[in-house]
C-alpha positions in Angstrom: -9.5 3.7 -15.9 -6.3 3.4 -13.7 -4.2 0.3 -13.7 -2.1 -0.4 -10.6 0.4 -3.2 -10.1 1.9 -4.1 -6.8 5.2 -5.9 -6.2 7.9 -6.3 -3.7 6.4 -8.6 -1.1 8.1 -11.7 0.3 9.0 -13.6 3.4 10.8 -11.6 6.1 11.7 -12.3 9.7 10.2 -10.3 12.6 11.9 -7.0 12.9 12.9 -7.0 9.3 12.0 -4.6 6.4 10.4 -4.7 3.0 9.6 -2.0 0.4 6.5 -2.4 -1.7 6.0 -0.6 -5.0 2.8 0.4 -6.8 3.2 1.3 -10.4 0.3 3.3 -11.9 -0.8 3.7 -15.5 -3.8 4.8 -17.4 -6.1 7.7 -16.4 -3.9 8.9 -13.6 -5.2 12.5 -13.9 -8.4 11.2 -12.2 -6.4 10.2 -9.1 -6.5 12.3 -5.9 -4.3 9.9 -4.1 -3.2 6.3 -3.6 -3.8 4.1 -0.6 -2.1 0.9 0.6 -4.4 -1.7 1.9 -4.0 -5.2 3.4 -6.1 -8.2 4.0 -5.1 -11.0 6.4 -6.7 -14.4 6.2 -10.1 -14.3 7.7 -10.1 -10.5 8.1 -11.5 -7.6 6.1 -9.3 -5.5 4.0 -8.1 -2.5 5.8 -6.5 0.8 4.9 -2.8 0.9 6.0 -1.5 4.2 4.6 -2.4 6.8 2.0 -0.7 9.6 0.1 -2.3 12.4 -1.8 -1.1 14.0 -5.0 0.3 16.9 -2.9 2.2 14.5 -0.7 0.0 14.5 2.4 0.2 11.1 4.2 -1.9 9.2 6.7 -1.3 6.0 8.5 -3.3 3.4 10.5 -2.4 3.5 14.2 -1.1 -0.1 13.9 1.7 0.9 11.4 2.4 4.5 12.5 6.1 5.1 13.1 7.0 1.8 11.3 5.7 2.3 7.8 6.4 5.2 5.4 4.4 5.9 2.2 6.1 8.0 -0.5 5.7 8.7 -4.2 7.8 9.3 -7.3 5.7 11.3 -9.6 8.2 11.0 -12.5 7.8 7.2 -12.3 4.1 7.2 -11.4 5.0 4.9 -8.6 4.1 4.9 -4.9 6.1 3.1 -2.3 5.4 1.6 1.1 8.6 1.2 3.2 7.8 -1.2 6.0 10.2 -1.5 9.0 10.1 -3.3 12.3 7.8 -5.8 10.7 5.6 -8.0 13.0 3.9 -11.3 12.4 0.6 -9.5 12.6 1.6 -7.5 9.5 1.3 -10.7 7.5 -1.3 -10.1 4.7 -1.8 -9.6 1.1 -1.0 -5.9 0.4 -2.8 -4.0 -2.3 -2.6 -0.5 -3.6 -5.5 1.4 -5.1 -6.3 4.9 -6.2 -9.1 7.1 -5.0 -10.8 10.3 -6.3 -12.1 11.6 -3.0 -11.2 9.5 0.0 -8.9 6.5 0.6 -11.9 4.9 2.3 -13.6 5.0 -1.1 -11.0 3.5 -3.4 -11.8 2.7 -7.1 -13.7 -0.6 -7.4 -10.9 -2.4 -9.3 -8.3 -4.3 -7.4 -5.1 -5.9 -8.5 -3.7 -9.3 -7.4 -1.8 -7.7 -4.5 1.5 -8.9 -3.1 2.0 -11.3 -0.3 3.9 -10.2 2.8 4.7 -12.9 5.3 6.5 -12.1 8.6 7.7 -15.2 10.2 10.8 -16.7 11.8 
C-alpha cells in the first residue's frame, strides 16, 4: 500500500502562485505515476495533472500553461506548481498514485490540502 500526504495549500489572491507537495511512502514500486486531483464544493473530483515514473506529464485543459507537475525521485515527492491562479481553482487538492491510468487511481485518498483563491 502506498501512503501519500499532500501539503502546501492556502489562501492566495487571483493571479498568485502556490506550490503543492505530495510525499509518497510505502510500496512505491507499484506506482506507475502520480496524479493531482481537485474537488470543488458541489462538484465531482477531477484530474488536474499527472506525471509518470518516466516523467511524462499531462494536464487538464483548464490548467494547461498555468500549472506544472514535477517530481523529485530522490525525495519520493511530486510537486504541483500553480501560477496565475483563478477563483475557479478553489478546491481541495489531492494527490494519488495509479498503476495503469491516472483515471483509475488507487482507492485510498488522503485528506487533501485546501486551496482558496480569493481577493
